[in-house]
N, C-alpha and C positions, 0 to 999 in steps of 0.2 A: 469366670469359673464355669466349667461344664458340669451340668447335673443331668441325671436321667435315671430311669428305672424300667424294668420289665413290668408291665401291668397285668398281663394275663397270658395263659397258655392252655389250650384245650386239647393238646395232642396233635394238632395240625397247625393252627394259626397262632403265631406269636406276635404280641404287640407291646408297645411301650412309648415312652416319651424321652426327649433329650433336647437341651438347648444350652447355649452359652449365655449366662447371665450378664456378662460384660459386653456382649455383642449379640443381641437377640436376632439380628438379621443374618448372622453367620449361618451358612448352610452346612449341616452336618450329615454324615452318613454313618450307618451302624453296620459293623461286621458281625455276622452270626457264625459261631463256631459250634460244631457238634463233635464231642469227644476230642477237642483240641484241633480239629481240622476246619479251616475256613470253608463254609458252604454257601453263604449268601451275603450280599451287600445291599442294603436298602437305604434310600434317602429319607431323611426326616423332613417331611413336607406337608403333613396333614394336620387337621384340627382334632384335638382330643374329643371323642364323643362325650356328651354330657351324661355321666353316670355318677350317682352319689357315692361317696365314700371310696373314691379311687386313691385316696391317700395324698394327692398333690393337686394343686390348682395353679398351673403356670399362667403367667400374665401374658406371655407372648403367643402369637399365632404360629402355625406351621411347625409345631414341635412334636407331632405324633408320627409314629411309623408302625407298619404292620407287614408281616411277611408270612408266606405259606411254606411250611417246612415238610409237607407230606412226603415229598420225594427225597428228603434228606435224612429221614429217620428210619431206623429198623427196630425190631423187637429187642435188639441188643444195645441200642443207644443208651448212654448213661448220663450224659451231661450236655446241656445247652447253655451257651454263654453269649452275651451281647457286649461288644466293645466299640467305643467311638473310634472311627477310622482315623489313622494318623496319630493316635495317642495310646497310652497304656491304661486308659480309663474304662473299667468294666462297669456296666450299669448295675444298679441295685437289683437284687433277686437273680443275678446271673448264677449259673451252676445248678439250675433245676434239672431234675431227672424226668425225662419224657415218658419213662415206663414205670413211674412210681405206682405203688398200690394206692388206689383210691376207691372208696365205697360210695354207693348211692343208696340212701335209705328211702325207699318208696313208701311214703307216709300215707297209709289209708286212714281217712278220718275216723276218729273215735276208736282207735285200736292201740292206744298206748304210745303213739309216736312222739307226742310232746314230752312225755316223761323220758323217753329214750334220748331225745335231743338234749334235754337239760342235764341228764346224768352223764352223757358222753362229753358234753361241753365242760362240765365240772371236773371231769377226769383228764381230758386231753387238752383243755384250754380253748378259749374262744377263737384263737387264730387257726385252729385245726379244723373248724367246721364252718359250713356255709348253709344258711345264714346264721351268724351268732345271735344271741339274744339281743344285743345292742343293735345289730343290723336289722333284725326283724322289727324292732320297735321304732328305730329312728329313720330307717331308709325305706321300709316297705309297709309301714302303717299297721304292723302287727300280723300281716298275712304273708305267706310265701309268694315269691315271684310266680307269675303265671307261666304256662307252657310256652307262650309266645315270647315272654321275657327271656326265658332260658335259651330258646333257639337264637334269639337276636343278640344276647349279651353274655353268653356262656364264657367266652374267653376273658371277659372283664370280671365276672363273678369269681371264677376259680383261680386262686393264687397258688404259687408253688408250694406253700405250706399246707394247703387244704388237704385233709385226709378223709373227711366225710361230708357228703352233700345231702341235705334234707329237702324234700319238696312233696307237694300234693300233685304230682303229675303222673300220668299213666305210663305204663311200660312202653307203649308205642312211641311216646315222645322221648323217653330215656334212650331208646335205641337209635334215635336220630342225632343224639349228642355225640360229637366227634371225640370221645374218650372212652377207653375200654374199662368201664366200671365193673366192680363186683357189686351186683344189685342184691339188696337185703330188704326184707319186709316182714311184717307181722300180720298173720291172718287170724282174725278173731271169730269166735263162735257167732254165726250170722245173726241169730235173734238178739243176743246180748249187744252186738254192735249196732243193730238197727234201733233197739230201744234207747241206747245211749245217744244215737244221732237224733232221734225224735225228741228226746229230752233237751238236747242242745238247742234245737230249733225252738222248742217250747219255751225254754227259759229266756231266749233272746227275742222271740217274736210273738208269743201267744198273747201276752197282755196288750200289746199294741194292736193286734189284729182284731180283738173283740170277737173272735170266732166262738160260736155257740157250741160247737162239737169238735171232736177230733177230726172227723171226716171233712167238715167244712174248713178246718184249719189247713189240712192237706191240700184241698182244692184251692183255697184262697191264695196260698203262697206257691202253688205249682210245685209242691214238694215230691210228688209221685216220681217224677223223673230223677230228682236229686237223691232219692232214697232207694231206688230200685237197683238191686244187684251191684252195689257200689264196689265191692271187692273184686268181683269178676271183671268189671269194666276197667278198674285200675290195673289189673294183672293181664288184661287182654285175653281173658279166658273164655273159651266156648266149650260146649259139651263134648266136642271132639278134640279139644286141644290141650288136655292135661299134660301129655308127655312133652310138649314143647317147652313147658316151664322148667324142665330139667336143665335145658341149655341156657335159659335166660337168667336164672337166679342162682346166686351162691348160697343163699339161705332163705328159706321160708319158715319162720318160727310159727308153729301151730300146736299149742298146748291147751289142755282143758283149762289151765290157770293162765290168765293174762299176765300175771306177775312172773310166771316161769318164762313166758315168751319174751318179756322185756329183759329179763336177766340174760337169756340166751343171746339175744341180739346185741346187748351192750358188750358182752364178752367177745362176740364176733367182731365188733367194731373197735376192739382194743381197750375197752373200759372194764377193768377188773374190779367189780364192786361186791360189797357185802350184801347179802339178801335183805338185811334190815333197812337198806337205803331205798328199796323199792316200795312205793306207796301201795296200800291195799285198795283194791277197786270194789268196795262194797256199796258205793253210791249213796251212802247214808247222808251225804251233804246235798243231795239233789233237792230241788224245790218240791216240797210236799204237795203243793197245789198241782204241779205238773204230774207227779206220780199218781195222784188221785184222778186226775183228768184221764190218764191212760187207763187206769183200772175201770173207770166208768164207761169205757168204750170197747168192751171185749168183743163187740160184734164185728169190729174191723178185722178183716182177714190179713194179718201181718205176713202170712206166708207168701202172699202174692208179690211182695217186695223182694223176696230173697230166694226164689226158686233156683236160680243158677248159682247163687252164693252157697246154698245148701249142698248142691252137687259138688262144687269145688271143695267145700269143707270136708265132705265125706271122703273124697279122693285123698286129700292131704292128711287128714287125721287118721285114716286107715293105713297110712304109710304106703299108699300106692305111688306116691311121688317121693322118691328118695333124694331130696336136695341136701347138699352139704357144702361146706366151705371148700373151695379149691385150694390146692397147695399154693402158697405164695411163690 
């Protein structure tokens, strides 16, 4: 019995597996059709890369195939199919659209991104997003894949049904991924984002560090680099580069209320939600010890961490950057 599936497709590279369970030594070839026309034939002769949650774990070797379709596709291509040569057996996930609409949510830390991911997943379903909550917990230890992971395994991570990708990776890396994303993000008021980030580190590290002051905590954990102009670095923004963002982003949500930005992004990603489903960001549940710790160290010049972020915020909030969703 011949079994097989398309594993991943990133707009350029298509890969998958196939083998005959009755004769695992049998050599197979896969025919690749684009809009019904045979464009490539590839031998099944490789070993499947070890990636968690690929959906199947064949016992035989030499059951993996991979093919470059860059020269076979146009902006009008609608359907890619994979069929076992000499049979009428089409592999699972055949029929994918190489020009489908797919979003990338560039998740700036402490800017409501986790709420967006959970709301979008609850509305669209776990199969429509990467990583899903289960993938994030079981396959990635609770953290997003790194930039290097995305560059190496993007064709594995992104399935034909994926509609939204979430990650803490900068725009410079997103632009290297071989798929034409609609990039969306939330920009948060810089001081509020910075204080939330400081509280995050404080809740998780302050007690263990035994730091005697806020400043010593920053120095002890080398947080200055990790806290400085985070939003500008994620968006690859410089003081001369505001206009470039018009071309790079489909939407930058930038509202005085973080809740309004979350709602705006969720709607852009296809999740039509009631406003009462958006949690209120009053931070009343923060560790009171950390809050007091910050209040006791007013001497720290927080502005030194957000000089470029403030400039970015001023440009965006003043509507000097008119970003909007492109027509589908």
